[in-house]
C-alpha positions in Angstrom: -14.8 -15.9 8.2 -14.3 -12.6 8.8 -11.7 -10.9 6.5 -9.0 -8.9 7.8 -7.7 -6.1 5.4 -5.0 -3.7 5.6 -5.3 -0.7 3.2 -1.8 1.3 2.4 -3.1 4.7 1.1 -0.3 6.5 -0.5 -2.2 8.7 -2.6 -6.0 9.3 -3.4 -8.9 7.2 -2.3 -11.0 4.7 -3.8 -14.3 4.5 -1.8 -15.0 1.3 -3.9 -12.7 -0.9 -2.2 -13.8 -0.4 1.6 -16.8 -2.5 2.4 -18.6 -2.5 5.6 -17.8 -5.6 7.1 -14.3 -7.1 7.9 -11.7 -5.9 10.4 -9.8 -3.2 8.9 -6.6 -1.1 9.8 -6.0 1.9 7.2 -2.5 3.5 6.9 -2.3 7.0 5.2 -0.4 10.1 5.7 -3.2 12.2 6.8 -6.1 12.2 8.8 -8.6 11.1 6.3 -12.0 12.7 6.9 -13.8 10.6 4.5 -13.3 7.5 6.0 -16.3 6.8 8.0 -15.9 3.2 9.2 -15.3 1.6 11.9 -11.5 0.6 11.5 -8.0 1.4 13.0 -6.8 4.6 11.3 -2.9 4.9 11.5 -1.1 7.9 10.1 2.7 8.0 8.7 4.7 9.7 6.2 6.1 6.6 4.9 9.5 7.8 5.4 10.2 7.0 9.2 10.7 3.4 9.5 9.9 3.7 13.0 6.4 4.6 12.3 6.5 1.4 9.9 7.7 -0.9 12.6 5.1 0.2 15.3 2.2 0.3 12.2 3.3 -3.5 11.9 3.2 -4.5 15.5 -0.2 -2.9 15.8 -1.3 -4.9 12.5 0.2 -8.1 13.7 -2.0 -7.9 17.1 -5.1 -6.8 15.0 -5.3 -8.4 11.8 -3.1 -11.5 12.1 -3.5 -13.6 10.0 -4.1 -10.8 7.1 -6.5 -12.1 4.5 -6.0 -8.6 1.9 -3.3 -6.2 1.5 -5.2 -3.0 -0.6 -2.5 -0.6 -2.0 -3.9 2.7 -3.1 -1.8 5.4 -5.1 -4.0 7.3 -7.5 -5.3 10.8 -8.1 -1.7 12.4 -8.1 -1.7 16.0 -8.9 1.5 17.3 -10.2 2.9 20.4 -11.7 3.8 19.3 -14.9 6.1 22.3 -15.6 8.2 21.8 -12.1 7.9 18.0 -12.2 10.5 16.7 -14.0 13.0 19.3 -12.3 11.5 18.4 -8.6 14.6 16.4 -7.0 13.3 16.4 -3.8 10.0 15.3 -4.9 11.8 12.4 -7.1 14.1 11.2 -4.1 10.8 11.1 -1.8 9.1 8.9 -4.2 11.9 6.1 -4.5 12.5 6.5 -0.5 8.6 6.0 0.1 9.0 3.0 -2.3 11.8 1.2 -0.8 10.2 1.8 2.7 7.1 0.3 1.4 9.2 -2.9 0.5 10.6 -2.8 4.2 7.3 -2.7 5.5 5.7 -5.4 3.2 8.4 -7.9 4.5 8.0 -6.8 7.9 4.3 -8.2 7.5 5.2 -11.5 6.1 5.1 -13.6 9.4 1.2 -11.9 9.5 0.3 -13.3 5.9 -2.6 -16.0 5.9 -1.8 -18.7 3.7 -3.7 -17.4 1.2 -3.4 -13.5 0.7 -4.9 -11.2 -2.0 -2.8 -7.7 -3.1 -5.2 -5.7 -4.6 -3.8 -2.4 -6.3 -5.5 0.7 -7.3 -3.3 2.7 -9.2 -3.1 5.9 -11.4 -3.6 5.1 -15.0 -0.7 5.2 -16.9 0.6 8.5 -18.2 3.7 9.4 -20.3 3.6 12.8 -18.1 3.9 10.8 -14.5 7.2 9.0 -15.2 8.1 8.8 -11.6 4.5 7.2 -10.7 4.8 4.9 -13.5 8.1 3.7 -12.3 6.9 3.5 -8.9 3.6 1.4 -9.7 5.5 -1.0 -12.1 8.4 -1.5 -9.3 6.2 -2.4 -6.9 4.0 -4.6 -9.1 7.2 -6.5 -10.0 8.5 -6.6 -6.5 5.1 -8.2 -5.4 5.6 -10.8 -8.4 9.0 -11.9 -6.9 7.5 -12.1 -3.7 4.6 -14.2 -4.6 7.3 -16.4 -6.4 9.3 -16.5 -3.2 6.7 -17.5 -1.2 4.8 -20.0 -3.5 5.8 -23.2 -1.2 4.1 -21.4 2.0 1.9 -18.9 0.8 -1.0 -18.6 -2.3 -0.9 -14.9 -3.4 -2.5 -13.1 -5.9 -2.2 -9.6 -7.2 -5.2 -7.6 -8.7 -4.4 -4.5 -10.5 -7.2 -2.0 -11.0 -7.2 0.8 -13.0 
């Protein structure tokens, strides 16, 4: 059985998660030059709901049923002096989180009965409070989604550090 994987790259990259086999769609903010595999590459800033709806339609056609969703949010480089006062960055961070919830909810109809979420996150740092909150909020959302869909789907959540 060919695995169908969706990679959602928010920040950073994790080469170890890319396997040669399988049908893959990768969503990221920039044209990712280090990906040299056969895959569909979609670009979005995660702020546009229109982009996410279009991505969902492509994913539904190419990957349905979806076996694994891999979310990467690591290697975040912050200027520690301005980070705590960069209100635009803070606002964008939480808008991205809300839109990610929306996007995952759109994808539910494309889920296989057995779906794996793999989360590759930044290591916890007390200096990166908004990144920590983002990652913890996303994890809690997925745990609630798992509980809500327990009668129809077997969902597993694996967090890598």
